[in-house]
Steps between C-alpha positions, in 0.01 A plus 500: 500500500195353326487133407398569139806713423731254672360213296551683170866579581567147631340336198722699263804413711430127490421514127843656432658202675307257281266373771191331359168652605673795669179677597347193661821425694509857627141475614562181699815640662334825603190323628724277710693798633178677598324192627198552276326308223655557159173611339469780758798670339311512171185628664681760710791646303526785755561258788787645703817293534693537827877527515525155663286343226702677233822363645362142499374554146845614385659186642252289310565691179873443527453125551264488201756687285755237605278226355340357814153351445221713639377210716838480675487869580145482629564165671188334358313394185130451453416148384138441412394714797757368749781725624814289458815633664800477270870589512826407331465138615209430265376561146238772470167333400392598149149539358556181297552309823165625624352334193688177584345503846157546344551192276592293805190622682281410202636146509457464877134601479435169331669285764291335775588438861813622671728676255872564508733708293875528453644838409842405363753785491269692731713815538292748700223241528260707292343223290455244776386750765241643268371149427485430876303821552252396227458137620463491879548123508811496284817338631796688353863400462739771385834376371794728434874466444580830675494511880459875484193465279350248740546749785323765291213267407463379856474861620231565236308193614509626859391849401204357304393263777582193292811367674316203658400366160836516321800270504823654375765274346854601408550299180724516192288241321153354513667180617548665842123560541275238654123463485245490221317796353198589295699766316863594463529862393827665419653817361846347460812685390473499119739758362780342294837550668651677199222760496538611859795745458293706259201543731401835642661619826159470666473130418866436582438631851277197562641164619696318229375164623143612420594604147756252360330201338811352341613480138160531339315613811315174552721304745266533798185465288627169352582376850143575607355316200718198581436480874148642544324170422645359824352788703159548337177337609293310245387749239715777654646778289832671437464868404800717419588847380776520236665752269399592151539214245573245779152364569466293181854364543417372843161371400666281234726354773203383713440129420139442387484173689563697821327828434148551365323820407835659423450859397645847507331827597572852388546785742308826470763635260446206267826322586477120520615499861346217701532121475235268639501124527279261694641173628363202316285271715 
């Protein structure tokens, strides 16, 4: 069978099941099954699909119909050019989190001497490992409450040749982390507990600990605001990703005597998503 015909039928099938971007998902799954670049399928619609590839593709389609994230099916997610392996132990990195990493990098470019970063709630390690790949002299600490996530992040560090520059800490609070850092960057859990049951099956397949931010979604974010001053170097920064309508709430909770240059940033969709504060002094 030809790839083009298979993609049309698969796209319709996924659309009937309410899958977002059905055509794109079908393309990624078939490319993975064939072991080719996705764009080749568009350039060569007559590309033959073997029986073995078709069987693998069918398994992927079924998982997608069941609500599994595409990245879990493929086993990886691109993050600013890095291939980050992901599975059910970790949250799938979103485009917004790529923007968060970029903000942290912009801040670090202005720091002199040896630089260090803490990726709090590291998950797959995507943010911190990308920063380490961008700054060869960076000392990275990746803190995470989930032992399974730490195992995943450590494997990613090894695969990327960065293991020797990363310290992994199993921590349920910033109080369990030692050292001082130029920047603390975090994509903490920020979904309010009461909202979680109504989330899509795809999101609900991800780890609850990476989603549930407490009553208003800001439990972990408030903890970071409170404890970060003890872990930041002079003039260091705290940069976080939050949910819609949360950034201004948290900004107001950052004491002006502690935090200077407090500001929020919008993501590419125009949502006020990111909170930035530089430690006074």
